[in-house]
N, C-alpha and C positions, 0 to 999 in steps of 0.2 A: 432473550433466550440464549443469545451467543455471549460467552464470557470472554473468550479470546480466540484467535486463530493463530497458528504457528506456521512460519515459512522457513525453509532451510536456506542458509547462506554460507558462502565460503569464508567470508571476512566479516567478523562480527563488528569490528570498528567501523568499517565502510558502511555496513547496513544500518548501524545505529545512526550514523551521520546523515545518510541518505534519508531515512524515514523520519528522523527528528526535524530535519530541515524542511522536508516536503510537507509534513503535516503540522508544523508550528502554527501556520495561520488558522488552523482549525482548533487551536488550543491544546494539542498533543505534544508530549514530551516523553523522554524515558523516565518511567516511574518506578521501575525495579529492574535490577540486572544482577546476574551472577557470572561466572567464568564464560559459559558458552551460550547464554541466553539473555535477552533484554525484552522487556515489555514496554510498549509505547502506547500511550493513550491519555485520556484526561483525568482518570482516576481508577483506583481499584475496583470500584463499584460500577463501572461502565465497560462496554466492550473495548478489548484491547487487541493490538497487533504484537505478536511475539516473533522476533527473529532469532534464529539459533543455528549453531553448529550442530548437525545431526549427531544423536547419541553414539552412533556406531563410528563416528568420526570420518565417514566416507563422504565423497561429494554429494551435495544435494541434487535432487532431480525434480525440477518443476513438472507437475503433472499435465497431461494433455487434457484440457477441459476444466482444470482447476483454475479458480480465479477468486479474488476477494474484491469487494466494492466498497468504496468510500463515498458516503453521501455528501455532496458538495453544497447542497441548499439552493444554489442558483446556477443558471447556465453559464453566468460570468465566471463563478467559482470553478465550475468543471473546466473551462477554458484556462483559467489561471493554474489550476493544479496540473493539468495536462502539460502546459508549457514549462512550469517549474520542474516537473519530473524529467522532462526531456533535457532541461539545462543541467540537472543534477546527474545525468548519465543514463537515464531510462532510454528505451527505444520504442518507437511508435508501434502500436498494434491496432490502431484505429483511431483516426483524428476525430476531434469533437464534432458532434452533429446530432441532429434529431434522429433517432433510430426508429421509434414508433410515433407517428404523427399525433401530436398533441398529448403524448403520455410519457415518453422516455427520452431524455437527452443524455448522451454519454460519450466518454472517450476512453481509449484503452492503451496501456503502456505495459512494458516489461521492465522490471527493475534490473540492476546490473547482474543479478544472478539468474535472470530469465523468468522470475515469478511474475504472473499476469495480474494486473489490477485494473480496475475500472473506477472512474470518477463519474458520478451520475446525479441526476435529479429527475423526479417524476414531474411530468408537466410539459 
């Protein structure tokens, strides 16, 4: 159902490097890019993350309550992605842990531009 999501960034090179490195272990890379936008994913036929300089060229503004989530597959991968994101310059917005007993394990970070993301696994 979701083709891609787009998040606004101030520095396209920094955002491409951050997300390419962060998501590489999941098989994602920059698969298409133009002057102010880059698409990161596994293929054009799968959901992608787009990072872009806003069209109006004004500063991006992360929304309150907006977030995207990356399926990590295992609790161990949630932990790995969380720690990798922090090492790449993200800030903690919720350490890894069981959020809903026996149902949802997740961790939350904000990228260098303040965009919120979750790493999760059901179970």
